[in-house]
N, C-alpha and C positions, 0 to 999 in steps of 0.2 A: 663235054665238060666233066663227065663222071670219071673219065680216065685219070686226070690229074688228082682228083680226090682220093681215088683208090691207091695211087702211088704214095701220096703223102700219108695216108692212113697206114700203109705198109711200113714206110720208113719210121713213123712214130712208134709202131709196135716193135720194130727190129732194133731200135737204138738201145733199149735196156738189155736186150739179149746179147748184142754185140759188145757193149761195154761192161756188162756184168761179168763176162768171162775174163776180163783184163785185171780184175782185182787179184792182188797177191794173196795166195793162200798160205796160211801158217804151216810151217813144216811140222810133221808129226814128231812128237818127242820120243826118242828111242827108249826102249825098255830092255834092261839087262837082267840077268839072273844073279842071285846072290853068289858071291865068290868071284864074279867077273871083275876085271879092271874097267872102270868107267871113267872116261875122260870128259871133263867139262872145262873148257878153257885150259888154263895151266894146272888145274887140280885133277888129280887121279884118285878116284874113290874105290874102295872095296868094302862091301858089307860082308863081314866074316861070319857072324852068327846072331841068332835072336834068342830071347828068353822072355817068357810071360811070367810075371810075378804078382801075387796078391798082396804083397807088402814089401817094404824095404826096411831093414834094420830089425831090432828086437826091443822089447820092453817099452819103457816110457818114451824112447826116441823113435819108435817105429813110425813109418809113414804108410798110410792106407790110401790106395787110389780111389777115385770116384768110380772107375771102371776096372781096368787092370793096367799094370805097368808093362809096357812093351820096351824092353831093353835091346838095343841093337849095338853090337860091337863093330866099329868101323875103323878103317885106316885111310888116311888122306896123305897124298904125296904132292908136293909143289914142284912141278917140272919147269917153272918159270925162272927168270933171273932176278926177281926181287921178292921180298917178303909178301905173303898173301894172307888175307883174312878169309877164313872158311865161313861162308854164309850159314845161318841157322838152317836146320833140316825141317822138312815136313813129311808127313805120311798122308797118302790119299787112299781112300777105300774105293771099291768098285762102283759106288753110288756117286762118286765125284766129290765127296766131302773131303776137306783138307784139315789136318790137325798139326799144329806147331809143336816142336819139341819143348819139353819143360825146361825152364831156366833155373830150376832148383835141383841140384844133384845131391842133396843131403842123403846120406846112407847108401849111395850108389858107388860101388867100386869102379875105379878107373874112369870117373866122369870126365868128359872132355871140356866142360864149361861152355858158357854162352859165347865167350870171346876166344876164338880159336885162331891163333896165328901160326903160320908155317913158313920157315925160312926157305930160301931157294935150295932146291935139290934135297930138301929134308922131308921127313914124314912124321906124322903124329898118329897115335892110335889110342882108342879109348871107347867109352860107351856113351850113347845118347839115350834119352828117356822120353817116353810118351805115355800119356794116360788116355787109353782108348779102349773101346769095346773089342774083344777078341774077334777078329775076322781077317780076311786077306787084305793086305796093304801093298802099296808101292812107296818106296822111299824116294823123295825128290831131292836131288843134289844139284847144286848150282856152280857155275864158274865163279871166279874170284870177284867179278863185278855184278853177280846175280842177274846176268842177262841171258845166258844159255843154261839149259837144264837137261837133265836126263832122269830116268826112273829106274829104280832097282826093285825087282819083284821080291816081295817079302812073303813067302808062303806062311799059311797059318799052321804052326806047329806048337800046340799047347801040350807041354809035357805032362804025363800022368803023375810025375813025381812032384809037381808044383804044390806047395803047401796050400791048403784051403783055409778060408776064413771061417771062424766059428759062426754058427747061425745066431739069430737073435735069442737072447736069454728068455726062457719061459718063466713067468711069474707063478709061483705056487701058493 
């Protein structure tokens, strides 16, 4: 009688192993380099250049970020047969944190706005804005239905020419 018990114990132990391997694994999200054409659905993205800024604008209208402004110049082409909405962008750091693009483009040249529509076979080009700590990021781009995504590697290039913020005023 010990023989049937060992078989049933073996089968009970083997079931999770056998069926655990049948789960569908998520496809890895492809990572592209800046300048590459990246296709997600009918949308084709190209991240053209980046810039880190300590402020936007001048004088009374200037905007100061909480961290730094990351400006990314992108181009988006609609290869589909109908008008498409470009989903909002996010950047992700190496720690897995995700940051949404800012919805206020005040003082930003060529801002793409939050509502980005592209006609069939047409392209739009402009800048998107993030307020993030300077570090290495990947720009996440989505298809027109926000179902498929791809990542574009955004290397950390902080220009030595970038203006610096004045330090706190000392009281005398």
